[in-house]
C-alpha positions in Angstrom: 29.2 -0.5 13.0 29.0 -0.2 9.2 28.5 3.3 7.9 25.9 3.0 5.2 26.1 4.9 1.9 22.8 6.9 1.8 21.4 7.2 -1.8 19.2 10.1 -2.8 16.8 9.5 -5.7 15.9 12.1 -8.3 12.3 11.8 -9.6 11.9 14.6 -12.2 13.0 17.7 -10.3 12.2 16.3 -6.9 14.9 14.6 -4.8 13.9 12.2 -2.0 16.0 10.4 0.6 18.7 11.6 3.0 17.7 14.8 4.7 15.2 15.8 2.0 11.7 16.6 3.2 9.3 13.7 3.4 6.6 14.1 0.7 3.1 12.9 0.0 2.0 11.3 -3.2 -1.1 9.7 -4.7 -2.5 7.8 -7.7 -5.1 8.5 -10.3 -8.2 6.3 -10.7 -8.7 7.4 -14.4 -8.2 5.5 -17.7 -4.6 6.3 -18.6 -5.7 6.4 -22.3 -8.0 9.3 -21.6 -5.5 12.1 -21.6 -7.8 14.9 -20.8 -9.5 13.3 -17.8 -6.1 12.0 -16.5 -4.5 15.4 -16.8 -7.4 17.0 -15.0 -7.1 14.6 -12.0 -3.4 14.9 -11.9 -3.7 18.7 -11.6 -6.3 18.3 -8.9 -3.8 16.1 -7.0 -0.9 18.5 -7.5 -3.1 21.4 -6.4 -4.1 19.4 -3.2 -0.4 19.0 -2.3 0.7 15.7 -3.9 4.3 16.1 -5.0 4.2 12.9 -7.2 1.3 11.3 -9.0 1.1 7.7 -10.3 -1.0 6.3 -13.1 -1.7 2.6 -13.9 -0.1 1.3 -17.1 -1.6 -2.0 -18.2 -0.5 -2.0 -21.8 2.2 -0.5 -24.1 -0.5 1.8 -25.5 -1.1 3.2 -22.0 2.7 3.5 -21.4 3.1 5.4 -24.7 0.2 7.8 -23.8 2.3 9.0 -20.8 4.1 11.1 -23.4 0.9 13.0 -24.3 -0.1 13.3 -20.6 3.4 14.7 -19.7 3.3 17.2 -22.6 -0.2 18.4 -21.7 0.8 18.9 -18.1 3.8 20.9 -19.1 1.8 23.1 -21.5 -0.5 23.9 -18.5 2.5 24.9 -16.4 2.8 21.7 -14.3 6.2 20.1 -14.1 5.9 17.8 -11.2 6.8 14.1 -11.7 4.4 11.4 -12.9 4.9 7.7 -12.2 3.9 4.6 -14.3 2.5 1.7 -12.3 3.2 -1.5 -14.1 2.5 -5.2 -13.5 3.0 -8.5 -15.3 4.6 -7.2 -18.5 8.3 -6.1 -18.5 7.8 -4.6 -22.0 5.3 -2.1 -20.6 7.8 -1.0 -17.9 10.5 -0.6 -20.6 8.3 1.6 -22.7 7.1 3.6 -19.7 10.7 4.3 -18.7 11.0 6.5 -21.8 8.2 8.9 -20.7 7.6 8.6 -17.0 9.8 10.2 -14.3 9.6 7.0 -12.3 8.3 3.5 -13.0 7.0 1.2 -10.4 7.6 -2.5 -10.9 6.4 -5.4 -8.8 9.0 -8.1 -8.0 6.1 -10.6 -7.5 5.0 -10.5 -11.1 7.7 -8.8 -13.1 8.9 -12.1 -14.5 7.7 -14.9 -12.2 4.4 -16.2 -13.5 1.7 -18.0 -11.5 2.0 -21.6 -12.5 0.5 -23.3 -9.5 4.0 -24.5 -8.7 4.4 -25.4 -5.0 8.1 -26.3 -4.6 11.4 -24.9 -6.0 14.8 -26.4 -5.6 17.8 -24.2 -4.8 18.9 -24.5 -8.4 15.5 -23.5 -9.7 15.5 -20.5 -7.3 18.8 -19.3 -8.7 17.7 -19.9 -12.3 14.6 -17.7 -11.8 16.9 -15.0 -10.4 19.1 -15.1 -13.5 16.0 -14.9 -15.7 14.9 -11.8 -13.8 18.4 -10.3 -14.0 18.5 -10.8 -17.8 15.0 -9.3 -18.3 15.9 -6.3 -16.1 18.9 -5.4 -18.2 17.1 -3.5 -20.9 14.8 -1.8 -18.4 17.8 -0.6 -16.4 19.5 0.7 -19.5 16.4 2.6 -20.6 16.1 4.1 -17.1 19.8 5.2 -17.1 19.4 6.8 -20.6 16.3 8.8 -19.6 17.3 9.5 -15.9 14.1 7.6 -14.9 13.8 6.5 -11.3 12.3 3.2 -10.3 10.2 1.9 -7.3 10.7 -1.7 -6.3 7.1 -2.0 -5.1 6.5 -5.2 -3.2 3.0 -6.1 -2.1 2.2 -8.7 0.5 -0.6 -10.0 -1.7 1.4 -10.6 -4.8 4.6 -12.3 -3.7 5.9 -14.8 -6.3 5.3 -18.5 -5.8 9.1 -18.9 -5.5 9.3 -16.4 -2.6 6.2 -17.9 -1.0 7.7 -21.4 -1.1 11.0 -20.3 0.5 9.7 -17.7 3.0 6.0 -18.1 3.3 3.4 -15.2 3.1 5.5 -13.3 5.7 7.2 -10.0 6.3 10.5 -11.8 5.6 9.1 -12.9 2.2 8.4 -9.2 1.4 11.8 -8.2 2.4 13.6 -10.9 0.5 11.5 -10.2 -2.6 12.7 -6.6 -2.5 16.3 -7.4 -1.6 16.7 -9.7 -4.7 15.8 -6.8 -7.0 18.0 -4.3 -4.9 21.0 -6.6 -5.4 20.4 -7.0 -9.1 20.1 -3.2 -9.6 23.4 -2.8 -7.6 25.0 -5.4 -9.9 24.0 -3.2 -12.8 25.4 -0.2 -10.9 21.9 1.4 -10.9 21.0 3.3 -7.7 18.2 5.6 -8.7 15.4 3.6 -7.0 13.0 3.7 -4.1 11.7 0.6 -2.2 8.2 -0.1 -0.8 6.9 -3.0 1.2 3.2 -2.7 1.5 0.5 -4.9 3.2 -3.1 -4.5 4.2 -2.3 -6.0 7.6 -0.6 -3.2 9.6 1.7 -5.4 11.8 3.1 -7.1 8.7 3.8 -3.8 7.0 5.6 -2.5 10.0 7.7 -5.6 10.6 8.7 -5.7 6.9 9.8 -2.1 6.8 11.8 -2.3 10.1 13.5 -5.4 8.7 14.4 -3.6 5.5 15.6 -0.5 7.4 17.9 -2.6 9.7 19.2 -4.9 6.9 20.1 -2.0 4.6 22.1 -0.4 7.4 23.8 -3.7 8.1 24.7 -4.2 4.4 26.2 -0.7 4.2 23.7 0.9 1.8 20.5 2.8 2.3 17.9 3.6 -0.4 14.7 5.8 0.2 11.7 4.0 1.5 8.1 4.7 0.3 5.6 3.9 3.0 1.9 2.8 2.7 -0.7 0.5 4.0 -2.4 -1.0 1.0 -6.1 -1.8 0.6 -6.8 0.2 3.8 -10.4 0.9 2.7 -12.3 4.2 3.5 -13.4 6.4 6.3 -12.1 6.4 9.9 -10.9 2.8 9.7 -8.7 3.4 6.7 -7.2 6.5 8.3 -6.5 4.7 11.5 -4.7 1.9 9.6 -2.6 4.4 7.6 -1.7 6.4 10.6 -0.8 3.3 12.6 1.4 1.9 9.9 2.9 5.0 8.3 3.1 7.3 11.4 4.6 4.7 13.7 7.4 4.1 11.2 8.0 7.8 10.6 8.2 8.2 14.4 11.1 5.7 14.3 12.9 7.7 11.6 11.9 5.3 8.8 10.4 6.6 5.5 11.0 9.2 2.8 7.7 9.4 1.0 4.2 8.2 1.8 0.9 7.4 0.2 -2.3 7.1 2.2 -4.5 4.7 0.2 -8.2 5.4 0.5 -11.2 4.0 -1.4 -12.4 7.5 -1.9 -11.7 10.4 -4.3 -7.8 10.4 -4.5 -7.7 14.1 -3.6 -9.0 13.1 -0.1 -5.7 11.2 0.5 -3.4 14.3 0.5 -4.6 16.4 3.4 -4.5 13.4 5.7 -1.1 12.2 4.4 0.4 15.7 4.9 -1.0 15.8 8.4 0.8 12.6 9.3 4.0 14.1 7.8 3.5 17.3 9.8 3.3 15.3 13.0 6.1 12.8 12.4 8.6 14.2 9.9 11.4 14.8 12.3 13.6 12.2 10.5 14.9 10.8 13.9 13.4 8.4 16.3 10.9 10.1 18.6 10.6 9.5 22.3 8.0 6.9 23.3 4.7 8.6 24.1 3.5 9.2 27.6 0.8 6.8 28.8 -0.9 5.4 31.9 -1.2 1.7 32.6 -4.2 0.3 34.5 -2.4 -2.7 36.2 -5.4 -4.9 36.7 -5.5 -8.6 35.8 -6.2 -7.4 32.3 -3.7 -4.4 31.8 -5.1 -1.5 29.9 -3.2 1.4 28.2 -4.8 4.8 28.9 -4.0 7.6 26.4 -5.0 11.2 27.1 -5.4 14.0 24.6 -6.8 17.3 25.9 -7.6 20.2 23.5 -6.7 18.2 20.4 -8.8 18.2 17.2 -10.6 14.9 16.3 -8.1 14.3 13.5 -5.1 14.8 15.8 -6.6 12.5 18.4 -7.1 9.8 15.7 -3.5 10.1 14.3 -1.8 10.5 17.7 -3.7 7.7 19.4 -3.2 5.3 16.5 0.5 6.0 16.3 1.1 6.1 20.1 -0.7 2.8 20.8 1.0 1.0 17.8 4.4 2.1 19.1 3.7 1.1 22.7 2.2 -2.2 21.5 5.2 -3.0 19.3 7.4 -3.0 22.5 4.9 -4.9 24.8 1.7 -6.5 23.7 -1.5 -5.0 25.2 -5.0 -6.1 24.4 -7.0 -3.2 26.0 -7.0 0.5 25.2 -8.8 3.5 26.6 -8.6 6.9 24.9 -9.7 10.0 26.8 -10.2 13.5 25.4 -11.0 16.2 27.9 -12.2 13.4 30.2 -14.5 11.9 27.5 -13.8 8.3 26.5 -13.4 7.6 22.7 -14.5 4.0 22.8 -15.3 3.7 19.1 -11.8 4.9 18.2 -10.2 2.6 20.7 -12.1 -0.4 19.1 -11.0 0.7 15.6 -7.3 0.9 16.6 -7.5 -2.5 18.3 -9.1 -4.0 15.2 -6.6 -2.4 12.8 -3.8 -4.1 14.7 -5.6 -7.5 14.7 -5.9 -7.5 18.5 -9.7 -7.4 19.0 -12.5 -7.5 16.4 -15.7 -5.6 17.2 -17.2 -5.7 13.7 -16.5 -7.0 10.2 -13.1 -6.2 8.8 -12.9 -4.7 5.3 -9.9 -4.8 3.0 -10.5 -2.5 0.0 -8.1 -1.1 -2.6 -8.1 2.6 -3.5 -8.9 1.9 -7.1 -6.9 3.0 -10.1 -7.2 2.8 -13.9 -7.4 -1.0 -13.7 -10.7 -0.8 -11.8 -13.7 -1.1 -14.1 -16.6 -0.8 -11.7 -17.5 1.9 -9.1 -15.6 0.5 -6.2 -16.2 3.6 -4.0 -19.9 3.2 -4.1 -19.8 -0.6 -4.0 -17.6 -0.6 -0.8 -20.2 1.6 0.9 -23.0 -0.8 -0.1 -21.0 -3.9 1.1 -20.3 -2.2 4.4 -24.0 -1.1 4.9 -25.1 -4.7 4.4 -22.3 -6.6 6.3 -20.6 -4.4 8.9 -22.5 -6.2 11.7 -20.9 -9.5 10.9 -18.3 -9.4 13.6 -15.3 -11.5 13.0 -15.7 -11.8 9.2 -13.1 -10.4 6.9 -14.4 -9.1 3.5 -12.3 -7.9 0.7 -13.5 -5.5 -2.0 -10.9 -5.3 -4.7 -10.8 -3.4 -8.0 -8.9 -6.0 -10.0 -6.7 -9.2 -9.8 -3.3 -7.5 -9.5 -3.4 -7.5 -5.7 -6.9 -8.7 -5.3 -6.4 -12.4 -5.1 -3.3 -12.2 -2.9 -4.4 -9.5 -0.5 -7.7 -11.3 0.1 -5.9 -14.6 0.8 -7.0 -14.6 4.4 -10.3 -12.9 3.8 -13.5 -15.0 4.3 -15.2 -13.5 1.3 -14.0 -11.5 -1.7 -15.7 -9.1 -4.1 -13.2 -8.6 -7.0 -13.5 -6.7 -10.2 -13.7 -8.9 -13.3 -14.3 -6.5 -16.1 -16.5 -3.5 -17.0 -19.3 -3.4 -14.4 -18.6 -7.0 -13.4 -17.3 -8.7 -10.3 -16.4 -12.2 -9.1 -17.5 -13.3 -5.7 -15.1 -15.5 -3.7 -15.4 -17.7 -0.6 -11.8 -17.8 0.7 -9.8 -18.3 -2.5 -12.5 -20.1 -4.5 -14.7 -18.3 -7.0 -18.3 -18.9 -6.3 -20.0 -16.6 -8.7 -18.4 -15.2 -11.9 -19.0 -12.0 -13.9 -21.9 -10.8 -11.6 -23.4 -7.5 -12.7 -22.4 -4.6 -10.4 -26.1 -3.8 -9.8 -26.8 -7.1 -8.1 -23.4 -8.1 -6.9 -23.8 -7.0 -3.2 -27.0 -9.0 -2.9 -25.2 -12.0 -4.5 -22.5 -11.6 -1.9 -25.0 -11.5 1.0 -26.7 -14.6 -0.5 -23.4 -16.5 -0.6 -22.6 -15.5 3.0 -26.0 -16.8 4.0 -25.6 -20.1 2.1 -22.3 -20.7 3.9 -23.8 -20.2 7.4 -21.9 -17.0 8.2 -24.9 -14.6 8.1 -26.3 -13.1 11.3 -29.4 -10.9 11.4 -29.0 -7.4 12.9 
């Protein structure tokens, strides 16, 4: 057995990895150019218990404003780390590395551009890798000079065309996308980085992270892992997805920091994230949960939780069933609390794992500074009008960064297109462009009706 070198990562004054405590983090949904509003929300998140806060950085101007945000926080007595979330433009990441404590880059769009290219020879694959390595050099040097950490942040919905061609839209594709950047960083003798493999589909997220965990151990190195289920949505459904994905991995001893993504006020993410950590932060694989099995022609898992709070029942049942189901596939679940069946929760868990659909499935991002319409309210309106459409998958996305990719298997998409505007999709095809926010939900309903997928309540 290879003894892996375990790397700890410094993010400002916080160290993660190894035996350091697992920590919760979040992300603002403010305009990063608005220093006052951004600082206010960052402080709210720190006060709620977030140990790290991320901001979107779409431009060099926004990256440069991190300096003002950092200075304002320090004047107010807050010295916790801030992270720049960058996409598409390496120059933005390079500037942000001068001011942020950590910079998130996305391997799927750091250099590789969407060119509608559908095949890549082995030679082209290697040439693209060399291009990425060349472009990363300046970024790595800046990070070394400023002691800036990095997150290699892979999203299932934004894998590069090159990775999609070679590995498909799979957990393996997510892993390989991250490993390419890990190997380049190691070639530059840079080790101050964290890795995340996120997806909106819980089984893919779990599979990718287990693969990463095992392969790093095999290769003899181990870097901290940031866990999260992206585009989880809001309410009970989002919390079940997050608990199932994050909690089941923590219960296996995988994960060093977590973010629960909710399409709600970002502050709402922290108490739930910390509750998951409280339950599963042992840093070693936990014993499999106790359960009963109804051995009929259709086997049913029975989970019992007596004298638990509703939140603990939700977290424990989501994690327990996910772990049991990972070992052996079951399609039926019964949850009992003090003898009372929690049928709605059972259905939500089964749907979150793609086992059984009892209502429409919603994919929704948590919003950030890139979102230019009120996604929290709009998601509620979409759900009110369409929740009864059992079997349909509807994506409500703030922008195109992950929007187009994460909604690839959605039946309909509702994606931010600019200030107060959205585009409506059927599968991957735009049907209506730049629809005003005020009428966009009705336009979505109309398109669903025109395509024969509408059912009256």
